[in-house]
C-alpha positions, 0 to 999 in steps of 0.5 A: 732373118739376119742378126742386125734385124732380129736384134732391132726387132728386140730393141723396138719390142722392149722401147714399145713395152717400156713406153706402155708402162710409163718407164724409159726403155732398157736397152738390150745392149750391155754397156749402152752409152745412152742414158736417161737424165736424173728424174725431175727435182723441184727441190734440188737446190745444188748450186742455187741461192735463196732470194727469200729468207722466208721471214723478211723482205731483205734486199727486196723494195716494193710499196709496203701497202701492198707487200709483206711476209706472212707464214713464209711467203712474200704476200701481195694484196690489192682490195677494193679498199686498197687498190694497187693497180700494177704494182711489184716488189723487186728484188735488189740483191742481184741482177741476172742474165742467165740463170734458172729460177724456181719458185713456188706461187699461188694466187687467191681469187680471180686476180692475176700475178707474174713473175719479172726477170731481166727487168728494169725500173725507173722506165716511164710507164706506157699506160694510164694508171686508173684514178682510183689507184693514183687516188690511193697511192699517189703519182706513180712510183717508177722505182716500184714499176718493172719493164722486161720479160714476165712469166705469167700467172693468172689461173682464173684467166683462159690463156695467159698462165705461163706465156712470155710476156714482155711488160710495159714495152711494144712487144707485149705477149710474144709467146702464148701458153703452148707455143714455141716462137722465135723473133727479133725484139719489136720487128718480128715473131714467128710461131715455130712449133706447138708444145701443146693445146692451149687449154689442155696445158691449163689443166696442169695449173692448180687454182687457189693452190701451190704451183711449182714454177721454173724459168729458164733463161739463156742467151735468147732463149726463154722457157717457162715451166709449171709443175713440170710441164713445158709452157712456153718457149721463147727466142728473141734473136735481137741481141740488143732487145730489152728482153736480152739484157741483165735485170732484176727479178720481181713480183707482180700484183695485177687487179684485185687479188692476193698473191703468195710466193715462196721458195724462190731459188736462183742459179745465176750463170751470168 
């Protein structure tokens, strides 16, 4: 057997053994130029700035009937006696287009939430507001409504958590959990590949507990990651798409529920 073949077999065996042990394969060649990335560290904040001081809603704007700070978290709460419908709290301290955003989120009960990014305020609302909500809060205040990309989070719902959703636009759900989708604004969307089974990925999401959520936005590419697992990838190739504008970050409350968000950090590139 030639030396090259023997070396290949040794490398293959080393890689197979390392994979079985759950570790990266070690090269049999000295000074191997191929290296693994640094391990996942959700709490690495080098190059990031904080969006929430854990004590106040400085630079945040939302209806005080539903939003407050408690125990180091931003809390949104909607009850039968005080219903919010779709309501948002907007971080007005910056607009961002290209960034990595990290935060922790949990939801009590059966309701839902999501994190808006690259989003706008003041855009006319496309859907009707429930009569009980209007009776509670009056006419819709568009300064507290957000239009644009959303990293969905609704643990009690079967399919939605982790997906890419375009809030208050005709595009709606663009990439379901488990999908890599390529599109062009409202004109097209096509499944390009699968990350995993939509229900298997749901097992990564913790109900009634804190979840680590990462959103990466670069150009027309969007990646949603929960607890270290990639959930959805969306690519929008239309430079004029509402998905591809610099915009605000915000938190949504929807339905009768209580949501918590803390440890919000952003690494803004553009």
